[in-house]
C-alpha positions in Angstrom: -5.7 14.2 19.1 -4.8 17.4 17.3 -7.8 19.5 14.8 -5.0 19.1 12.4 -4.4 14.8 13.1 -8.4 14.8 12.9 -8.3 16.6 9.6 -5.6 14.5 8.1 -7.7 11.2 8.9 -11.0 12.3 7.8 -8.8 13.4 4.2 -7.7 9.7 4.1 -11.4 8.6 4.4 -12.4 11.3 1.8 -9.8 10.1 -0.6 -10.5 6.4 -0.7 -14.4 7.4 -0.9 -13.7 9.7 -3.9 -12.1 6.8 -6.0 -14.5 4.4 -4.8 -17.5 6.7 -6.2 -15.3 7.1 -9.4 -15.4 3.0 -9.5 -19.0 2.9 -9.3 -20.0 5.7 -11.8 -17.7 3.7 -14.0 -19.6 0.8 -13.4 -17.1 -1.0 -11.9 -18.0 -1.3 -8.2 -21.4 -2.0 -6.6 -23.5 0.8 -5.8 -24.3 2.3 -2.5 -27.8 3.2 -3.6 -29.1 -0.5 -4.5 -29.0 -3.9 -2.4 -25.5 -4.7 -2.6 -25.8 -8.5 -4.0 -28.5 -7.1 -6.4 -25.4 -4.6 -7.7 -23.3 -7.2 -7.9 -25.5 -9.1 -10.0 -25.7 -6.3 -12.6 -21.8 -6.5 -13.0 -22.0 -10.1 -14.0 -19.4 -11.5 -16.1 -17.2 -8.4 -15.3 -15.7 -8.9 -11.7 -15.9 -5.8 -9.5 -13.9 -3.4 -7.6 -13.0 -1.9 -4.3 -10.9 1.1 -3.2 -8.9 0.9 -0.2 -6.1 3.1 1.7 -2.7 3.6 0.5 -0.4 5.2 2.7 1.8 8.2 1.7 4.9 6.7 2.0 4.0 4.4 -1.1 2.5 6.9 -3.5 4.3 7.3 -7.0 6.7 10.4 -7.1 4.4 13.8 -7.4 1.3 12.0 -6.5 -1.7 14.3 -5.0 -3.9 11.5 -4.5 -3.7 7.5 -4.4 -5.2 4.3 -3.5 -5.1 0.7 -4.3 -8.3 -0.7 -6.3 -8.5 -4.1 -5.7 -10.2 -6.2 -8.7 -12.3 -9.3 -8.2 -13.3 -12.0 -10.9 -16.7 -12.8 -11.4 -17.7 -15.8 -9.4 -18.0 -17.8 -12.6 -14.1 -17.3 -12.9 -12.9 -18.1 -9.4 -11.0 -20.4 -8.3 -12.9 -23.7 -6.5 -11.7 -23.0 -3.0 -12.4 -27.1 -2.5 -10.5 -28.7 -5.1 -8.0 -25.7 -6.3 -9.2 -25.9 -10.0 -9.7 -23.0 -12.1 -13.0 -22.3 -15.1 -11.4 -22.7 -18.4 -11.3 -19.2 -19.2 -10.3 -17.8 -15.7 -7.1 -16.6 -17.1 -8.8 -14.9 -20.2 -11.3 -13.6 -18.2 -8.7 -12.0 -15.6 -6.4 -10.5 -18.3 -9.2 -9.1 -20.4 -11.2 -7.5 -17.3 -8.0 -6.3 -15.4 -6.9 -4.7 -18.9 -10.3 -2.9 -19.1 -10.6 -1.6 -15.7 -7.0 0.1 -16.3 -8.6 1.6 -19.4 -11.7 2.6 -17.4 -9.7 4.5 -14.8 -7.1 6.2 -17.2 -10.1 7.8 -19.2 -11.2 9.9 -16.4 -7.8 11.3 -15.5 -6.6 8.2 -13.2 -2.9 7.0 -13.7 -2.5 3.1 -13.1 0.1 0.4 -12.4 -0.2 -2.8 -12.0 2.8 -2.6 -9.6 4.7 -5.0 -7.2 5.3 -8.8 -7.8 2.7 -10.9 -9.8 -0.9 -11.9 -8.8 -2.4 -14.5 -11.1 -5.7 -16.2 -10.8 -4.5 -19.6 -9.9 -2.5 -18.0 -6.6 -4.6 -14.9 -5.7 -8.4 -13.9 -5.4 -7.7 -10.7 -7.3 -5.5 -8.1 -8.9 -4.3 -5.2 -6.9 -3.5 -1.7 -9.0 -2.0 1.3 -7.6 -4.1 4.4 -8.9 -3.4 8.0 -8.6 -3.6 11.6 -9.9 -0.5 13.7 -10.2 0.2 17.2 -9.1 0.1 19.8 -11.9 3.4 19.4 -13.9 4.2 16.4 -12.4 5.8 13.7 -15.0 3.7 10.8 -15.5 6.4 8.5 -16.6 6.8 6.3 -13.2 6.7 3.2 -12.7 10.3 2.1 -14.5 9.2 -0.4 -17.5 9.7 -3.8 -16.2 10.5 -2.9 -12.7 9.1 -6.0 -11.4 10.0 -8.6 -13.8 11.4 -11.7 -12.5 9.7 -11.5 -9.3 8.2 -14.5 -7.2 4.1 -14.3 -7.1 3.2 -12.2 -4.2 2.8 -13.9 -1.2 0.5 -14.9 0.7 -1.2 -16.9 -1.7 -3.0 -20.1 -2.4 0.3 -22.2 -2.6 1.9 -20.7 0.6 -1.3 -20.6 2.5 -2.3 -18.2 5.2 1.4 -17.9 6.1 3.4 -15.9 3.8 6.4 -18.0 4.8 6.0 -21.2 5.5 8.6 -23.3 7.6 11.4 -23.8 6.7 11.4 -20.6 5.1 12.3 -17.6 7.1 10.4 -14.7 7.1 12.2 -11.3 6.2 9.8 -9.8 8.4 12.2 -11.4 10.9 15.1 -9.7 10.1 13.9 -6.0 9.4 12.7 -6.2 13.1 15.6 -7.4 14.2 17.6 -4.5 12.7 15.5 -2.2 14.4 16.5 -3.3 17.9 15.5 -1.7 21.0 13.6 0.4 18.7 10.7 -1.9 18.7 10.5 -2.0 22.7 10.2 1.9 22.7 11.9 4.4 25.1 11.5 7.6 26.4 14.0 8.9 24.3 13.4 6.9 20.9 9.7 6.4 20.6 8.4 2.8 19.1 8.8 1.3 15.7 7.2 -2.0 14.8 6.9 -3.8 11.5 3.8 -4.2 9.4 3.2 -5.7 6.3 2.8 -3.4 2.6 0.5 -5.0 -0.1 1.8 -6.3 -2.9 0.7 -2.9 -4.9 2.9 -0.9 -2.8 5.9 -2.4 -3.5 8.8 -0.1 -5.1 10.4 -0.6 -8.4 12.9 -3.7 -8.1 12.3 -4.5 -4.7 12.6 -8.2 -3.1 10.7 -8.0 -0.1 9.0 -4.8 1.6 7.3 -4.0 4.4 6.3 -0.9 6.3 7.7 0.4 9.7 5.7 2.6 11.5 6.8 4.7 14.1 5.0 6.5 17.2 6.4 9.4 19.8 7.3 8.0 23.4 3.7 8.7 25.7 5.1 12.0 27.1 5.6 13.8 24.0 2.1 12.7 22.1 -1.0 15.0 21.7 -2.8 16.2 24.9 -6.3 15.4 25.7 -7.1 19.2 24.8 -5.4 18.9 21.2 -1.9 20.5 22.1 1.5 19.2 22.1 3.9 19.0 24.4 7.0 21.0 24.7 9.9 19.2 22.7 7.2 17.1 20.5 8.6 18.6 17.1 11.9 18.1 17.6 11.1 14.4 19.3 9.2 13.7 16.1 12.3 14.6 13.9 14.7 12.9 15.6 12.9 9.3 16.1 12.4 9.0 12.4 15.6 10.2 11.4 16.9 7.7 14.1 15.0 4.7 12.4 15.7 5.3 8.8 19.6 5.8 9.9 19.3 2.6 11.8 17.5 0.6 9.0 19.6 2.3 6.3 22.9 1.0 8.3 21.5 -2.7 8.1 21.3 -2.3 4.2 17.7 -1.5 3.8 16.2 0.7 1.5 13.9 3.5 3.3 11.2 6.1 2.2 8.7 8.3 4.0 5.9 10.4 2.6 6.7 13.3 0.1 4.6 15.5 2.7 6.9 16.1 5.9 5.3 14.2 8.7 5.0 15.8 12.1 2.8 15.7 15.5 1.0 18.4 14.5 -0.6 16.5 11.7 0.0 12.6 12.3 -0.4 10.2 15.1 2.3 8.2 13.6 5.2 8.5 10.6 4.9 5.6 8.2 8.3 4.4 6.2 8.4 2.0 3.4 11.3 -0.5 3.7 12.4 -2.6 1.2 15.6 -4.9 -0.2 16.6 -4.6 -4.0 19.7 -6.8 -4.8 19.1 -6.1 -8.4 19.7 -2.5 -8.7 19.1 0.9 -6.3 16.4 2.9 -7.5 15.6 6.9 -6.5 12.1 7.9 -6.2 14.1 11.6 -7.2 12.4 13.0 -4.1 15.2 12.3 -1.4 13.3 9.6 -0.1 
């Protein structure tokens, strides 16, 4: 691993930790300074939050920091896992506390979106918020109004079970993997690409299905144990990522990479956000 790769990895952890600390200071997350269960008890009636990583290819345009904040309802308003029933005020609690969480985060300078296909208390354990800070001078008009209207509820959920697409439905990830063809197996020329899930909050506007495709370089072009890169590693990286992009776009997918150019000097793999949208095409305005 190069020095820059280590720095980037630490920066990702630090970013999530920063948002997590802000949640604690706002009284929205259990404190690290006291017993975790006691801290949650202090949040009784409010629900609680935690910050998780958001890959750069899914950041809103112009963001300099981004994370996903997961909100979970207070235990008094959670769905009974045995009966599937909800307490009578669960929907009101969900709506009121998510709105309050958004306001609290916005009060300290974050931009917040309840993005992606809808979540609801009878189908999901909690809500997900995309939280970010824009670079100076960047517009804060994202996302477009009504960008996810009419979508089916986020999967997996309590109705589908742990399998997001139970038989006889076909998982769209199967078709996406097929579009990658031989790139999935990995070759000395192409490197290797594979499909992984994209959380609901990461879905782009108007997406009807979304996933992440991760590309990693061929073994002979990876970082050496002493932190140096083999000859041709940069060219291999650029060609490999572009090959994946062209393959997917040729198969009808929309593709977006991070605004920050990735490279083998700073990154261990390249992420691409890949989605299907039959309603309308959408551009982030950043060339992605």
